[in-house]
NUZA-419110 format. One record per residue: z, x, y of N, C-alpha, C in turn. Coordinates in pm, whole numbers, padded with zeros to 5 digits, always signed. Each point is the difference from the previous one (the first is absolute). Last residue first. Layout:
ZXYZXYZXY/...
//
This chain:
+00522-02185-01735+00042-00138-00020-00097-00076-00089/-00033+00465+00173+00054-00018-00135+00037-00145-00030/-00155+00172+00427-00112+00003-00093+00045-00022-00144/+00312+00043+00360-00062-00132-00002-00117-00006-00099/+00217+00416+00083+00087-00091-00074-00066-00136-00015/-00212+00321+00268-00008+00037-00140+00080-00096-00087/+00034-00049+00462-00131-00047-00048-00019+00037-00147/+00382+00165+00216+00010-00143-00024-00132-00055-00053/+00015+00444+00140+00071-00016-00128+00014-00147-00036/-00184+00095+00419-00091+00044-00105+00063-00015-00138/+00265-00086+00377-00099-00106-00018-00097+00037-00111/+00313+00321+00127+00067-00109-00069-00095-00117-00024/-00156+00376+00250+00023+00033-00140+00064-00114-00076/-00265-00165+00416+00073+00125-00019+00025+00020-00148/-00254-00351+00397-00010+00059-00132+00077+00132-00003/+00113-00433+00319-00066+00130-00003-00001+00053-00143/+00020-00517+00204+00064+00096-00090-00080+00129-00004/+00079-00491+00253-00076+00120+00033+00067+00116-00075/+00002-00545-00147+00066+00113+00066-00098+00112+00030/-00092-00420-00242+00080-00045+00114+00059+00115+00080/-00255+00034-00417-00089-00038+00110+00076-00041+00125/+00228+00101-00408-00055+00122+00060-00084-00034+00122/+00357-00367-00100-00109+00064-00074-00040+00131+00068/+00457-00355-00049-00081+00082+00090-00104+00074-00084/+00240-00483-00118-00012+00141-00037-00088+00071+00102/+00290-00445+00130-00126+00048-00057+00009+00148-00035/+00352-00258+00223-00009-00030-00143-00129+00047-00066/-00011-00079+00521+00123+00018-00076-00021-00041-00146/-00440+00146+00265+00103-00104+00006+00121+00034-00087/-00353+00328+00257+00042-00032-00137+00111-00103+00009/-00433+00241+00324+00123-00079-00013+00028-00025-00147/-00267+00445+00147-00021-00144-00016+00135-00069-00007/-00042+00466+00029-00124-00029+00072-00035-00148-00010/+00474+00338-00039-00079-00114-00045-00125-00013+00086/+00279+00470-00100-00024-00110+00093-00084-00109-00065/+00376+00378-00198-00143-00030+00007-00019-00126+00084/+00423+00235-00169-00060+00046+00125-00152-00011-00001/+00166-00110-00453+00087+00074+00092-00080+00046+00121/-00121-00225-00442+00023-00089+00115+00095+00063+00101/-00147+00154-00451-00092+00040+00107+00019-00083+00126/+00257-00077-00400+00015+00142+00027-00094+00054+00106/-00014-00449-00175+00109+00016+00096+00019+00146+00037/-00486-00181-00143+00128+00033-00064+00107+00024+00105/-00432-00325+00049+00054+00126+00050+00131+00029-00070/-00435-00296-00195+00134-00003+00059+00044+00139+00044/-00424-00217-00204+00005+00100+00104+00134+00007+00070/-00152-00275-00388+00015-00063+00131+00005+00101+00114/-00042+00144-00458-00103-00102+00020+00005-00060+00139/+00340+00307-00141-00128+00066+00026-00109-00102+00031/+00423-00168-00118+00011+00079+00121-00134+00062+00037/+00042-00224-00411-00005-00094+00112+00004+00075+00132/+00055+00249-00393-00136-00051+00009-00018-00095+00116/+00434+00169-00101-00087+00100+00062-00143-00051+00015/+00418-00339+00010-00073+00077-00099-00098+00095+00069/+00429-00117+00281-00117-00073-00051-00064+00083-00110/+00466-00030+00361-00055+00046-00127-00117-00088-00041/+00183+00106+00515-00006-00100-00108-00062+00062-00123/+00255+00154+00504-00082+00034-00114+00010-00102-00112/+00030-00045+00567+00082+00027-00119-00092+00024-00117/-00039+00028+00587-00047-00033-00135+00110+00023-00104/+00077+00042+00490-00132-00063-00008-00039-00047-00140/+00404+00251+00168-00007-00126+00072-00128-00079-00030/+00220+00366-00356-00012-00007+00145-00008-00142+00054/+00019+00205-00469+00127-00032+00064-00006-00019+00149/-00404+00261-00205+00106-00064-00079+00126-00024+00083/-00436+00066+00303+00033+00035-00137+00119-00071-00060/-00244-00038+00447+00110+00096-00007+00056+00019-00141/-00473-00161+00326+00084-00027-00117+00105+00110-00013/-00249-00175+00459+00016+00113-00090+00091-00040-00116/-00355-00294+00347+00137+00033-00039+00000+00115-00100/-00409-00196+00152+00057+00095+00094+00144+00037-00030/-00187-00472-00155-00079+00123+00010+00057+00088+00110/+00343-00338-00221-00117-00002+00086-00072+00134-00002/+00358-00329-00326-00029+00131+00057-00133-00005+00076/+00415-00345-00200-00138+00007+00046-00023+00133+00071/+00373+00042-00348-00022-00100+00105-00147+00004+00036/+00143+00265-00350+00128-00068+00015-00008-00112+00104/-00401+00221-00329+00048-00019+00138+00132-00076+00002/-00168+00335-00398-00009-00142+00036+00063-00018+00139/-00195+00421-00365+00062-00041+00126-00028-00146+00030/+00042+00235-00508-00091-00015+00113+00072-00058+00122/+00049+00257-00513+00085-00059+00104-00082-00004+00128/-00131+00013-00564-00011+00055+00134+00097-00073+00093/-00142+00099-00573+00065-00076+00106-00010+00071+00133/-00209+00172-00403+00017-00140-00036+00054-00086+00114/-00203+00503-00148+00013-00075+00124-00001-00149-00033/+00171+00472-00287-00112-00091+00025+00021-00069+00133/+00310+00320-00173-00105+00023-00100-00125-00082+00028/+00509+00210+00223-00115-00088+00015-00108+00038-00102/+00515+00105-00111-00110+00053+00081-00114-00100+00004/+00543+00139-00206-00088-00104+00051-00108+00060+00087/+00296+00317-00112+00084-00118-00025-00073-00120+00061/-00235+00475-00195+00045-00083+00113+00099-00105-00045/-00093+00511-00221-00024-00144-00011+00045-00072+00127/+00058+00473-00174-00137-00023+00044-00040-00146-00006/+00433+00233-00098-00079-00067-00104-00146-00017+00038/+00319+00220+00291+00040+00043-00135-00086-00060-00110/-00066-00093+00480+00009+00144-00018+00021+00042-00144/-00021-00468+00120-00124+00067+00038+00005+00148-00033/+00389-00256-00069-00105-00039-00095-00131+00072+00031/+00357+00055+00300+00020+00075-00124-00103-00037-00106/-00004-00231+00415-00024+00142+00025+00009+00079-00131/+00112-00460-00009-00143+00022+00016-00032+00148+00016/+00451-00121-00019-00062-00030-00130-00151+00023+00007/+00272+00029+00391-00010+00123-00078-00061-00024-00138/+00111-00358+00313-00132+00063+00013-00016+00126-00082/+00377-00333+00085-00058+00015-00133-00129+00082+00000/+00246-00113+00399+00103+00057-00088-00054+00026-00140/-00262-00222+00347+00001+00145-00001+00104+00064-00088/-00044-00503-00082-00107+00073+00068+00020+00151-00009/+00230-00376-00232+00073+00095+00084-00092+00094+00077/+00038-00529-00242-00081+00121+00002+00061+00091+00105/+00158-00463-00329+00005+00087+00119-00114+00100-00008/+00110-00322-00352+00041-00072+00120+00002+00083+00128/-00305-00037-00465+00092+00101+00054+00042-00054+00136/-00211-00253-00473+00001+00032+00142+00097+00113+00028/-00292-00348-00386+00089+00114+00017-00006+00038+00147/-00139-00457-00341-00004+00081+00122+00098+00117-00012/-00322-00374-00326+00129+00063+00029-00014+00087+00125/-00258-00417-00330-00005+00087+00119+00141+00052+00029/-00059-00285-00371-00113+00093-00011-00007+00099+00115/+00310-00386-00074+00039+00121-00070-00109+00104-00010/+00037-00451+00224-00079+00012-00122+00043+00120-00084/+00192-00097+00433+00044-00098-00100-00077+00010-00131/+00037+00452+00279-00025-00138+00044+00041-00095-00113/+00258+00471+00025-00133-00056-00025-00016-00133+00071/+00324+00492-00056-00017-00126+00070-00142-00051-00016/+00276+00310-00358-00096+00011+00110-00022-00138+00062/+00295+00144-00393+00050-00036+00132-00096+00013+00116/-00040+00060-00503+00052+00116+00071+00025-00026+00148/-00175-00331-00313+00105+00068-00077+00066+00114+00078/-00375-00247+00175+00123-00080-00003+00114+00076-00066/-00423+00205+00008+00046-00020+00138+00134-00073+00001/-00229+00044-00408+00081+00117+00037+00049-00009+00144/-00298-00324-00160+00132-00020-00059+00092+00117+00035/-00447+00033+00129+00069-00102+00080+00139-00026-00054/-00280+00287-00244+00048+00065+00123+00074-00099+00089/-00201-00174-00389+00107+00091-00036+00059+00068+00124/-00383-00282+00035+00125-00074-00015+00118+00092-00032/-00404+00214+00276+00009-00076-00124+00137-00068-00008/-00140+00273+00374-00130-00009-00068+00004-00084-00126/+00294-00039+00477+00011+00046-00138-00134-00014-00070/+00056+00080+00535-00018-00106-00100+00011+00061-00140/+00197+00127+00536-00085+00032-00114-00003-00115-00099/+00135+00175+00542+00007-00112-00094-00099+00030-00111/+00282+00314+00387-00118-00024-00081+00028-00121-00087/+00214+00248+00495+00004-00076-00126-00132+00010-00075/+00361+00196+00445-00134-00010-00059+00012-00069-00136/+00329+00020+00494-00036+00049-00132-00145-00019-00040/+00294-00144+00390-00016+00146+00004-00061+00055-00128/+00078-00481+00065-00055+00052+00126-00030+00149-00004/+00123-00384-00324-00049+00133-00035-00054+00071+00124/+00394-00426-00111-00133+00042+00046-00031+00144-00040/+00352-00386-00095-00027+00125-00072-00141+00052+00033/+00018-00445+00202+00111+00042-00087-00042+00122-00081/-00196-00121+00495-00028-00021-00142+00119+00052-00082/+00041-00177+00519-00018+00117-00086-00026-00040-00145/-00157-00308+00421+00118+00026-00082-00022+00125-00085/-00336-00202+00295+00079+00113+00047+00130+00022-00077/-00374-00308-00095+00086-00057+00104+00102+00103+00051/-00304+00108-00350-00082-00034+00115+00080-00070+00111/+00246+00357-00316-00071-00125-00025-00077-00036+00126/+00122+00515-00113+00034-00121+00076-00078-00119-00051/-00057+00449-00154+00144-00017-00013+00050-00120+00079/-00507+00102-00239+00081-00006+00122+00147-00018-00033/-00437+00248-00271+00089-00116+00003+00090+00009+00123/-00516+00191-00158+00127+00032+00064+00084-00127+00005/-00438+00197-00327+00058-00103+00087+00134+00050+00053/-00480+00115-00341+00108+00052+00083+00051-00114+00089/-00237-00068-00502-00009-00001+00146+00113+00082+00063/-00165-00180-00483-00019+00137+00047-00016+00014+00149/-00119-00475-00200+00082+00106-00060-00025+00131+00074/-00076-00445+00285-00049+00053-00128+00100+00100-00055/+00085-00254+00395-00132-00057-00027-00057+00048-00133/+00537-00064+00121-00110+00095+00003-00133-00067-00031/+00458-00197-00005-00071-00004+00129-00121+00092+00005/+00231-00273-00447+00042+00092+00105-00082-00012+00127/-00057-00233-00442+00112-00052+00078+00050+00090+00111/-00383+00059-00303+00119+00003-00083+00124-00042+00078/-00431+00030+00198-00028-00077-00121+00119-00005-00095/+00009+00268+00393+00015-00143+00032-00024-00087-00123/+00171+00507-00078-00117-00073+00050+00029-00148+00027/+00404+00331+00061-00090-00016-00113-00116-00085+00049/+00444+00123+00227-00113+00093+00005-00074+00002-00133/+00384-00284+00059-00086-00022+00116-00124+00086-00004/+00327+00037-00352-00038-00141+00013-00102-00020+00112/+00201+00425-00084-00090-00033-00111-00048-00144+00007/+00316+00154+00329-00126+00075+00007-00098-00043-00109/+00473-00146+00120-00115-00090-00012-00134+00072+00000/+00444+00203+00054+00012-00083-00121-00123-00085-00025/+00054+00279+00393-00026+00079-00120+00007-00084-00127/-00144-00249+00452+00107+00092-00035-00027+00066-00133/-00326-00238+00403+00033+00018-00142+00113+00100-00015/-00402-00257+00350+00144+00025-00010+00038+00010-00148/-00501+00130+00158+00084-00111-00047+00148+00036+00002/-00450+00209+00191+00141+00021+00031+00088-00116-00050/-00503+00103-00016+00063-00130+00020+00145+00008+00040/-00464+00337+00072+00130-00018-00063+00058-00137+00032/-00535+00042+00020+00115+00072+00050+00128-00033-00073/-00429-00186-00116+00024-00032+00141+00128+00064+00052/-00158+00080-00448-00126-00015+00073+00020-00032+00147/+00334+00304-00313-00025-00142+00028-00118-00018+00094/+00017+00425-00321+00054-00039+00130-00026-00148+00021/+00054+00331-00474-00084-00076+00093+00078-00038+00126/+00060+00451-00329+00042-00139+00014-00080-00068+00109/-00026+00473-00125-00106-00094-00036+00044-00144+00001/+00242+00431+00123+00021-00061-00132-00115-00088-00048/+00019+00242+00431+00049+00095-00099+00003-00058-00141/-00127-00258+00382-00097+00108-00012+00043+00107-00100/+00287-00369+00103-00122-00049-00064-00099+00113-00025/+00386+00103+00245+00033-00027-00141-00123-00048-00076/-00040+00062+00465+00017+00129-00067+00029-00020-00149/-00017-00380+00272-00135+00055-00017+00009+00133-00075/+00400-00197+00123-00059-00070-00113-00143+00044-00024/+00229+00180+00372+00061+00046-00124-00058-00071-00122/-00144-00128+00437-00039+00138-00029+00054+00044-00136/+00131-00422+00162-00143+00001-00034-00045+00140-00040/+00440-00051+00158-00014-00061-00132-00146+00001-00044/+00099+00145+00435+00041+00099-00099-00011-00056-00142/-00097-00295+00361-00096+00110-00011+00038+00099-00110/+00248-00401+00163-00082-00010-00121-00093+00116-00022/+00354-00068+00345-00114-00090+00026-00098-00010-00117/+00410+00285+00005+00032-00141+00015-00124-00089+00005/-00012+00484-00024+00068-00048-00120+00014-00152+00005/-00172+00217+00373-00102-00002-00105+00061-00041-00134/+00279+00062+00377-00073-00127+00006-00109-00006-00107/+00250+00395+00061+00079-00102-00068-00068-00136+00005/-00211+00353+00229+00006+00030-00143+00077-00109-00075/-00016-00026+00468-00130-00031-00059+00000+00027-00150/+00393+00107+00253-00025-00144-00006-00133-00033-00067/+00337+00422-00091-00126-00027+00069-00039-00146-00016/+00496+00279-00003-00092-00085-00077-00122-00036+00086/+00436+00260+00079-00128+00069-00010-00105-00078-00077/+00463-00121+00138-00018+00046-00137-00132+00073-00021/+00111-00195+00419+00105+00099-00027-00012+00058-00140/-00286-00355+00126-00035+00123+00072+00101+00111-00029/+00085-00430-00168-00113+00061-00070-00039+00133+00063/+00332-00257+00210+00051+00053-00127-00112+00071-00077/-00117-00224+00400+00082+00118+00029+00052+00064-00129/-00242-00410-00023-00087+00114+00032+00079+00128+00025/+00235-00343-00321-00044-00006+00140-00095+00117+00024/+00075-00249-00490+00035+00110+00089-00040-00033+00143/-00093-00233-00439+00139-00015+00040+00050+00111+00089/-00451-00090-00177+00079+00098-00075+00148-00010+00035/-00324-00267+00215-00017-00032-00141+00073+00099-00091/-00015+00055+00473+00080-00119-00030-00008-00037-00147/-00267+00356+00186+00138+00035-00038+00087-00121-00030/-00477-00013+00149+00023+00034-00140+00148+00012-00035/-00273-00106+00420+00099-00092-00057+00035+00030-00145/-00307+00269+00272+00094-00052+00100+00110-00087-00061/-00380+00192-00247+00114+00090+00020+00103-00050+00101/-00276-00379-00244-00041+00123+00067+00121+00093+00014/-00180-00457-00323+00106+00073+00067-00055+00131+00058/-00231-00344-00274-00024+00007+00144+00104+00083+00075/+00012-00091-00477-00130+00063+00026-00028+00018+00149/+00388-00235-00185+00014+00144+00023-00132+00069+00030/+00069-00471-00126-00002+00030+00143+00009+00149+00028/+00035-00178-00451-00136-00003+00054-00008+00038+00148/+00385+00213-00293-00026-00137+00043-00140-00001+00060/+00339+00372-00306-00125-00057+00050+00016-00146+00041/+00217+00501-00212+00045-00112+00082-00123-00058+00068/-00026+00251-00486+00011+00026+00143+00059-00122+00068/-00139+00258-00529+00059-00103+00084-00002+00039+00145/-00358+00140-00418+00129+00032+00061+00055-00123+00070/-00370+00103-00436+00010+00010+00145+00142+00031+00044/-00349-00209-00433+00085+00112+00040+00003+00007+00151/-00173-00318-00477+00016+00018+00144+00087+00122+00024/-00172-00093-00435-00038-00125+00064+00005+00013+00152/-00064+00347-00441+00064-00017+00130-00056-00125+00068/+00063+00138-00535-00100-00036+00100+00073-00026+00132/+00166+00337-00416+00010-00130+00065-00115-00020+00099/+00121+00403-00282-00080-00104-00064+00007-00138+00062/+00186+00451+00127+00079-00061-00108-00069-00122-00059/-00190+00238+00363+00018+00102-00104+00085-00051-00115/-00068-00272+00386-00125+00015-00076+00016+00099-00114/+00367-00062+00291-00030-00125-00070-00125+00013-00086/+00124+00367+00277+00095-00020-00111-00037-00124-00080/-00240+00077+00391-00038+00096-00103+00091-00014-00122/+00107-00254+00377-00123-00049-00060-00044+00091-00114/+00367+00136+00256+00036-00115-00082-00123-00058-00071/-00065+00354+00307+00075+00048-00117+00034-00116-00093/-00198-00101+00412-00097+00060-00092+00068+00053-00126/+00274-00162+00346-00070-00110-00069-00100+00056-00099/+00221+00309+00270+00095-00060-00094-00064-00115-00077/-00249+00209+00344+00015+00089-00115+00096-00059-00104/-00062-00244+00410-00121+00007-00084+00015+00089-00122/+00370-00038+00324-00021-00109-00096-00129+00010-00081/+00271+00436+00164-00064-00109+00072-00044-00103-00104/+00186+00358-00187+00103-00048+00090-00053-00108+00092/-00329+00372-00179+00105-00067-00077+00117-00030+00094/-00522+00061+00137+00135+00053+00021+00102-00080-00078/-00545+00104-00115+00088-00088+00074+00139+00062+00007/-00425+00328-00077+00102-00088-00057+00061-00095+00101/-00377+00403-00174+00008-00092+00115+00088-00115-00045/-00110+00539-00182+00058-00133-00017+00001-00073+00134/-00370+00390-00161+00138-00016+00047+00044-00145-00019/-00452+00230-00054+00094+00033-00107+00145-00009+00040/-00431-00104+00239+00074+00120+00037+00100+00043-00106/-00256-00397-00052-00096+00111+00009+00071+00132+00033/+00256-00393-00001-00043+00032-00136-00096+00118+00001/+00133-00174+00413+00111+00070-00065-00039+00043-00141/-00303-00267+00237+00003+00137+00053+00114+00081-00062/-00030-00457-00107-00114+00072-00058-00003+00145+00048/+00322-00286+00187+00032+00028-00140-00113+00077-00068/-00061-00156+00443+00094+00111-00005+00032+00038-00144/-00271-00375+00073-00070+00120+00041+00089+00122-00005/+00196-00421-00091-00094+00041-00105-00077+00126+00034/+00308-00185+00333+00058+00062-00118-00099+00041-00108/+00006-00194+00487-00104+00084-00060+00047+00068-00128/+00252-00348+00252-00122+00013+00080-00109+00074-00075/+00434-00041-00182-00071-00127-00009-00130+00004+00080/+00282+00379+00016-00045-00021-00137-00081-00129-00013/+00213+00111+00411-00118+00083-00024-00057-00025-00139/+00398-00220+00105-00105-00049+00090-00129+00079-00020/+00406+00126-00211-00073-00103-00074-00115-00055+00085/+00297+00449+00001-00082-00074+00096-00087-00103-00073/+00255+00330-00225+00092-00103+00049-00075-00098+00089/-00181+00359-00349-00043-00083+00112+00101-00111+00025/-00033+00516-00220+00072-00125-00022-00025-00087+00123/-00280+00443-00226+00049-00077+00115+00067-00128-00047/-00171+00548-00161+00030-00138-00035+00048-00074+00125/-00326+00431+00048+00140-00046-00008+00007-00145-00049/-00378+00329+00129+00040-00004-00139+00143-00045-00021/-00281+00030+00412+00091+00112-00026+00049+00003-00144/-00283-00348+00152-00074+00124+00029+00086+00122-00032/+00200-00425-00030-00096+00021-00108-00075+00132+00019/+00290-00136+00344+00075+00040-00121-00096+00028-00115/-00180-00170+00398+00044+00138+00020+00076+00051-00122/-00127-00451+00005-00118+00085-00017+00036+00147+00019/+00339-00315+00081-00036+00002-00142-00120+00091-00025/+00131-00077+00445+00093+00089-00069-00031+00007-00150/-00250-00299+00267-00029+00137+00039+00090+00099-00073/+00081-00459-00061-00127+00038-00062-00032+00146+00032/+00378-00187+00207+00020+00015-00143-00126+00045-00072/-00014-00111+00460+00065+00129-00022+00018+00025-00149/-00166-00416+00119-00099+00104+00029+00059+00139-00021/+00289-00379-00056-00104+00010-00103-00103+00109+00026/+00532-00014+00115-00124-00017+00076-00119+00017-00095/+00459+00069-00130-00024-00142+00020-00125-00030+00080/+00234+00430-00170-00017-00033+00142-00013-00150+00025/+00074+00323-00403+00088-00112+00034-00012-00038+00147/-00180+00326-00441-00057-00056+00123+00077-00127+00033/+00070+00475-00298+00047-00138+00013-00051-00054+00132/-00139+00427-00362+00004-00054+00136+00047-00145-00006/+00051+00465-00329-00020-00146+00005+00017-00045+00144/+00017+00460-00081-00067-00041-00124-00036-00148+00001/+00114+00428+00371+00008-00144-00026-00083-00035-00123/+00026+00439+00217+00131-00030-00058+00022-00150-00024/-00398+00194+00205+00010+00050-00137+00132-00037-00066/-00263-00287+00397+00101+00105-00022+00008+00040-00148/-00275-00357+00221-00063+00129-00030+00100+00109-00035/+00125-00449+00139-00074-00010-00127-00056+00136-00042/+00211-00039+00422+00097-00005-00110-00071-00002-00135/-00262-00033+00385+00049+00137-00019+00105+00004-00111/-00160-00417+00132-00105+00072-00072+00043+00145-00026/+00284-00278+00262+00000-00034-00141-00104+00074-00080/+00273+00128+00459-00138-00016-00048+00002-00027-00151/+00370+00138+00301-00047-00129+00051-00141-00034-00049/+00458+00295-00209-00125+00012+00074-00045-00139+00043/+00419+00315-00253-00024-00125+00072-00123+00020+00088/+00252+00243-00464-00096+00009+00110-00019-00138+00062/+00446+00208-00265-00111-00095-00006-00090+00018+00122/+00425+00225-00077-00091+00046-00104-00125-00086-00012/+00360-00103+00302-00060+00126+00043-00103+00052-00100/+00255-00385-00107-00092-00030+00110-00072+00127+00044/+00339+00042-00319-00118-00065-00058-00103-00029+00108/+00409+00177+00144-00070+00098-00081-00128-00058-00061/+00304-00276+00243-00086+00081+00085-00076+00107-00077/+00135-00458-00249+00074+00102+00074-00099+00089+00077/-00052-00536-00147-00044+00137-00024+00087+00097+00080/+00026-00503-00008+00097+00089-00062-00047+00140-00031/-00207-00394+00237+00013-00032-00143+00084+00103-00074/-00094+00042+00468+00061-00132-00016+00018-00039-00146/-00223+00407+00128+00144+00007+00026+00067-00134-00029/-00466+00015-00032+00061+00080-00106+00151+00010+00018/-00251-00208+00337+00006-00085-00120+00065+00076-00115/-00086+00233+00397+00113-00090+00017+00016-00090-00122/-00375+00280+00020+00122+00079-00023+00125-00089+00009/-00405-00204+00106+00004+00032-00142+00124+00083-00034/-00093-00100+00450+00046-00119-00070+00013+00028-00150/-00186+00335+00268+00144-00011+00024+00059-00123-00070/-00468+00065-00010+00070+00096-00086+00151-00008+00019/-00407-00345+00063+00118+00036+00076+00087+00091-00088/-00395-00146-00182-00046+00016+00138+00113+00040+00092/+00011+00145-00512+00024-00122+00076-00050+00025+00143/+00068+00246-00528-00089-00018+00114+00030-00134+00065/+00248+00385-00349-00001-00138+00049-00091-00004+00122/+00111+00346-00465-00045-00025+00137+00003-00149+00030/+00172+00190-00411-00039+00124+00067-00034-00023+00146/+00322-00232-00383-00095-00041+00103-00032+00124+00081/+00180-00060-00539+00017+00048+00137-00104-00062+00092/+00248-00015-00532-00092-00065+00093+00031+00047+00141/+00263+00145-00364-00136+00033-00041-00106-00068+00084/+00477-00223-00041-00023+00144-00019-00141+00027-00052/+00222-00398+00285-00097+00009-00110-00034+00147-00020/+00279-00178+00358+00069-00026-00127-00095-00004-00119/-00142+00068+00466+00103+00100-00030+00071-00019-00133/-00343-00322+00154-00049+00130-00044+00112+00100-00029/+00029-00464+00184+00025+00024-00142-00031+00143-00043/-00073-00176+00449+00144-00009-00029+00032+00035-00144/-00454-00030+00160+00067+00124+00040+00149-00003-00034/-00255-00394-00064-00035+00103-00098+00075+00130+00030/+00042-00341+00311+00071-00037-00122-00029+00100-00112/-00233+00045+00405+00140+00041+00014+00080-00034-00125/-00455-00140+00030+00013+00144-00018+00143+00047+00007/-00085-00452+00090-00032+00029-00140+00019+00149-00027/+00059-00140+00450+00102-00053-00090-00026+00037-00145/-00256+00322+00314+00059-00129+00036+00102-00045-00103/-00310+00416+00073+00145-00001-00028+00065-00126+00053/-00504+00230-00136+00060-00122+00053+00147-00012-00038/-00274+00300-00293-00067-00034+00126+00055-00134+00046/+00163+00420-00360+00009-00138+00046-00072-00015+00134/+00005+00339-00469-00015-00005+00145-00005-00146+00042/+00202+00308-00457-00073-00111+00062-00012+00021+00150/+00106+00277-00495+00010+00008+00145-00091-00105+00063/+00270+00162-00485-00103-00090+00053+00018-00007+00151/+00160+00446-00267+00038-00138+00035-00121-00080+00044/+00077+00454-00265-00118-00072+00053+00039-00145+00035/+00258+00358-00236-00020+00039+00139-00120-00066+00064/+00197-00067-00447-00110+00097+00006-00026+00047+00143/+00320-00336-00086+00048+00122-00066-00105+00110-00001/-00116-00427+00173+00102+00064+00084+00045+00132-00059/-00297-00268-00251-00067+00057+00118+00100+00074+00089/+00177-00231-00363-00080+00113-00048-00072+00068+00116/+00234-00397+00087+00092+00111-00023-00074+00125-00049/-00237-00406+00047+00029+00061+00130+00093+00119-00016/-00097-00254-00381-00120+00072+00043+00024+00071+00133/+00339-00278-00154-00012+00116-00090-00121+00084+00038/+00066-00403+00229+00098+00099+00041-00002+00123-00090/-00285-00372-00100-00039+00066+00124+00098+00110+00037/-00051-00324-00395+00044+00141-00003-00041+00075+00126/-00104-00466-00115+00142+00010-00034+00049+00144+00006/
//
């Protein structure tokens, strides 16, 4: 509640919080748009493979030429991490291997890191978190993105004495979406390919939101930060509006859809017949909690909290998330308080590659949102036991065996070169 007071003290002492951004895409640009109106927060450097694009992004979000001239633009993320004028690194590339490399560079340089790159976190988060702890720096989820917002709600519920029954987010989902490719993604967003191109929208990235991959990755991140359980056969995506969260997202033994207490789940904004859900939560996050006693349950009713018919389960939700517009909360928490806004603590959930169609030996996998695989949420123990290939390693790797449509791709099915990201992944798997 006092971040701005703490920041004002740093500013008045001539010690502004200075961040470095790696990746000036949509998330990074949204963060950049807010920086000029946060006194005491500065961006010292921006790293992007396309430096001219990064400068253009700054202009497009309203930076004046003086601010742009005062900022270093480079094409090397590791070099940004090593800069003396950077206190907090923001990793927003979306590339899991790049994210891991940049995180290790930040730790070596003694810098806090805000991991917008959820793909990297789910691939090897526990190993990265342990290295951050050893380096005495903060390794944090990105506030504004759904995993950090959900973790905040879970922490609030537990800190106030409630048992968390379910937590997660909303999305637009239909079972057929798992097979969607970048060629036909825009029809589901109500856009033509030309309109999407004019807006600078990346078809593969947006397809990862639609085909279930991003939901799997984000729910794995939440499970690994909070200890909530993962559905044994993946996300169910039940259609559910905000008024029905406490009714639907309770255990099956109590009339809901969950296999047990304490689960992550994503709710759909579409009914299975494609009708829109009434008062959907497509852009938001939620937590369902259980009253620990009759007195607390009575208070739910007395103070207007939405409950199920028993009055024991209640829901709270936030109907939106503003991704990069809220990212400064993570940057300031790391620099001023030395605290993360959510962080991986264990290996409970994994996002694994599933064939979108019959795949043949010799084909090249193309990762999240592509033509070959989608990401499915599974318990970490199941992933390791079956030798499942994490979606974060399904980028530009060749199949050495056929994989039927709907089957999980295994390590044994691909020709995977050992590198730093694979080594970190092996460390993570040892924790399952």
